[in-house]
C-alpha positions as CSV (number, residue, x, y, z in Angstrom):
1,M,0.0,0.0,0.0
2,E,2.8,2.4,1.0
3,S,4.8,1.9,-2.3
4,G,1.5,2.3,-4.3
5,C,1.0,5.7,-2.6
6,E,4.6,6.7,-3.3
7,F,4.2,5.7,-6.9
8,V,1.0,7.8,-7.3
9,A,2.6,10.8,-5.6
10,H,5.7,10.5,-7.7
11,H,3.6,10.2,-10.9
12,L,1.5,13.2,-10.0
13,I,4.4,15.4,-9.2
14,Y,6.5,14.3,-12.2
15,R,3.6,14.5,-14.6
16,Y,1.6,17.5,-13.5
17,S,3.7,19.7,-11.2
18,S,5.5,22.8,-12.3
19,L,8.2,21.9,-9.8
20,S,9.3,18.8,-11.6
21,R,10.5,20.5,-14.8
22,P,12.4,23.7,-15.5
23,P,10.2,26.5,-16.7
24,P,9.8,26.5,-20.5
25,R,12.2,28.9,-22.2
26,S,10.5,31.9,-23.7
27,L,10.8,32.0,-27.4
28,G,10.9,35.3,-29.3
29,G,11.9,38.6,-28.0
30,L,14.7,40.7,-29.3
31,S,18.1,39.3,-29.9
32,S,20.7,40.3,-27.2
33,R,22.4,42.5,-29.8
34,G,19.2,44.1,-30.9
35,L,18.1,44.7,-27.3
36,R,21.5,46.2,-26.5
37,L,21.3,48.6,-29.5
38,V,17.8,49.7,-28.7
39,L,18.5,50.3,-25.0
40,Q,21.7,52.2,-25.7
41,Y,19.8,54.3,-28.3
42,I,17.1,55.1,-25.7
43,E,19.7,56.2,-23.1
44,D,21.4,58.4,-25.7
45,M,18.2,60.0,-26.8
46,L,16.3,60.5,-23.5
47,G,16.4,64.3,-24.0
48,Q,14.8,64.1,-27.4
49,P,11.6,62.6,-28.9
50,I,12.0,58.8,-29.5
51,K,10.0,57.3,-32.3
52,L,8.9,53.7,-32.1
53,R,9.7,53.4,-35.8
54,A,13.4,54.3,-35.1
55,L,13.6,51.7,-32.4
56,A,12.1,49.1,-34.7
57,A,14.5,50.0,-37.4
58,L,17.5,49.6,-35.0
59,A,16.2,46.1,-34.3
60,G,15.6,45.4,-38.0
61,I,12.0,44.4,-37.6
62,S,8.5,45.9,-38.1
63,V,7.0,48.3,-35.6
64,R,4.3,45.8,-34.5
65,H,6.8,42.9,-34.1
66,F,9.1,45.2,-32.3
67,E,6.5,46.1,-29.7
68,R,5.8,42.5,-29.0
69,A,9.5,41.5,-28.9
70,F,10.4,44.4,-26.7
71,R,7.7,43.5,-24.2
72,Q,8.9,39.9,-24.2
73,S,12.5,40.9,-23.7
74,T,11.9,43.6,-21.0
75,G,8.6,42.7,-19.4
76,G,6.9,46.0,-20.5
77,P,6.1,48.1,-23.5
78,P,8.7,50.5,-25.1
79,H,6.7,53.6,-24.0
80,A,6.7,52.6,-20.4
81,Y,10.4,51.8,-20.4
82,V,11.2,55.2,-22.0
83,M,8.9,57.0,-19.5
84,E,10.6,55.2,-16.6
85,R,14.1,56.1,-17.8
86,R,13.1,59.8,-18.3
87,L,11.6,60.0,-14.8
88,Q,14.7,58.4,-13.4
89,M,16.8,61.0,-15.2
90,A,14.5,63.7,-13.8
91,R,14.9,62.4,-10.3
92,D,18.6,62.5,-10.6
93,L,18.5,66.1,-12.0
94,L,16.2,67.2,-9.2
95,I,18.5,65.8,-6.5
96,N,22.0,66.5,-8.0
97,Q,21.2,69.9,-9.6
98,P,18.9,71.8,-7.2
99,E,19.5,75.1,-8.9
100,L,18.1,73.8,-12.2
101,P,14.5,75.1,-12.8
102,I,11.7,72.6,-13.3
103,E,11.1,73.9,-16.8
104,E,14.7,73.1,-17.8
105,I,14.4,69.6,-16.4
106,T,11.2,69.2,-18.4
107,L,13.1,70.1,-21.6
108,R,16.1,67.9,-20.7
109,V,13.9,64.8,-20.3
110,A,11.8,65.6,-23.4
111,F,8.4,66.1,-21.9
112,S,6.0,68.1,-23.9
113,S,5.1,70.5,-21.1
114,S,5.8,71.1,-17.4
115,S,2.3,70.0,-16.5
116,H,2.7,66.7,-18.3
117,F,6.0,66.2,-16.6
118,S,4.6,67.1,-13.2
119,S,1.6,64.8,-13.5
120,A,3.7,61.9,-14.7
121,F,6.3,62.5,-12.0
122,R,3.6,62.7,-9.3
123,R,1.9,59.4,-10.6
124,R,5.3,57.6,-10.4
125,T,6.7,59.0,-7.1
126,G,3.7,60.4,-5.2
127,F,5.4,63.9,-5.1
128,T,5.4,66.9,-7.4
129,P,8.9,67.6,-8.7
130,T,9.1,70.7,-6.4
131,N,8.0,68.7,-3.3
132,F,10.4,65.9,-4.3
133,R,13.3,68.3,-4.5
134,K,12.4,69.9,-1.1
135,T,12.0,66.4,0.5
136,C,15.4,65.2,-0.8
137,S,17.3,68.3,0.1
138,Q,16.4,68.1,3.8
């Protein structure tokens, strides 16, 4: 009876458990070289508008395929990645260059307006850029 139970338990775990096998490898996504080129381009162009078409061209694939492949490679869409990098750059500028006006930071991180920048920053951090700067300088 005991060996029968062990056999059934072993069979169930081996056959149906996700613990018995390594997770399946994700197929698709950008090549490591393509991803590296795209991410470097984004870093270099954070202060300027970044077109999805330009990113897809760097990877050598169509825009629609690029969107899916980027999401598969990074876990999120290209726009969200660019937005997060721009907000990170803005946080760094707010902390490291306290004399820099918010309008100048808005331009350096390529937001269309100060209000767009402020609302995106507040959604991400919970602070307005001005309050963030005041909090971090204390």
